[in-house]
C-alpha positions as CSV (number, residue, x, y, z in Angstrom):
1,M,-13.0,24.1,26.3
2,E,-11.2,21.2,27.7
3,P,-13.4,18.1,28.1
4,T,-13.6,17.1,31.7
5,V,-14.6,13.8,33.2
6,S,-18.1,14.9,33.9
7,T,-18.5,16.2,30.3
8,L,-17.3,12.8,29.0
9,Q,-19.7,11.0,31.3
10,T,-22.6,13.1,30.2
11,M,-21.7,12.5,26.5
12,M,-21.5,8.7,27.1
13,A,-24.9,8.9,28.9
14,E,-26.5,10.7,25.9
15,F,-24.8,8.4,23.4
16,P,-25.9,4.9,24.3
17,A,-23.9,1.8,23.3
18,G,-26.8,0.8,21.0
19,V,-26.1,3.7,18.7
20,L,-22.4,2.7,18.5
21,L,-23.4,-0.9,17.8
22,V,-25.8,0.1,15.0
23,S,-23.2,2.4,13.5
24,I,-20.6,-0.5,13.5
25,V,-23.2,-2.9,12.0
26,I,-24.0,-0.4,9.2
27,G,-20.4,0.8,8.7
28,V,-18.6,-2.5,8.3
29,P,-20.5,-3.8,5.3
30,V,-20.3,-0.3,3.6
31,L,-16.5,-0.4,4.1
32,M,-16.3,-3.9,2.6
33,Y,-18.4,-2.8,-0.3
34,V,-16.2,0.2,-1.0
35,R,-13.1,-2.1,-0.8
36,E,-14.7,-4.5,-3.3
37,L,-15.5,-1.6,-5.7
38,N,-11.9,-0.3,-5.5
39,R,-10.6,-3.8,-6.2
40,R,-12.8,-4.2,-9.3
41,R,-11.8,-0.8,-10.5
42,A,-8.1,-1.6,-10.1
43,E,-8.5,-4.9,-12.0
44,K,-10.3,-3.0,-14.8
45,E,-7.5,-0.4,-15.0
46,K,-4.9,-3.2,-15.0
47,G,-6.7,-4.9,-17.9
48,A,-6.9,-1.7,-19.9
49,A,-3.2,-1.1,-19.3
50,E,-2.4,-4.7,-20.6
51,K,-4.4,-4.0,-23.7
52,V,-2.5,-0.7,-24.4
53,Y,1.0,-1.9,-23.6
54,G,0.6,-5.6,-24.5
55,E,2.3,-7.0,-21.5
56,P,1.2,-7.9,-17.9
57,F,0.9,-4.9,-15.7
58,D,1.3,-5.2,-11.9
């Protein structure tokens, strides 16, 4: 079913901007936390590789 303009307007009416705002407010810190975890894991793996190979690892 192709979404028509009236369907989109109905969806926007049922999905208020407050819900979008709340999802952004919750989602941004979660994404930043995940990025920080990935950065720490990469540093830990880099350190382990330096121990094994005995040279700086980029």
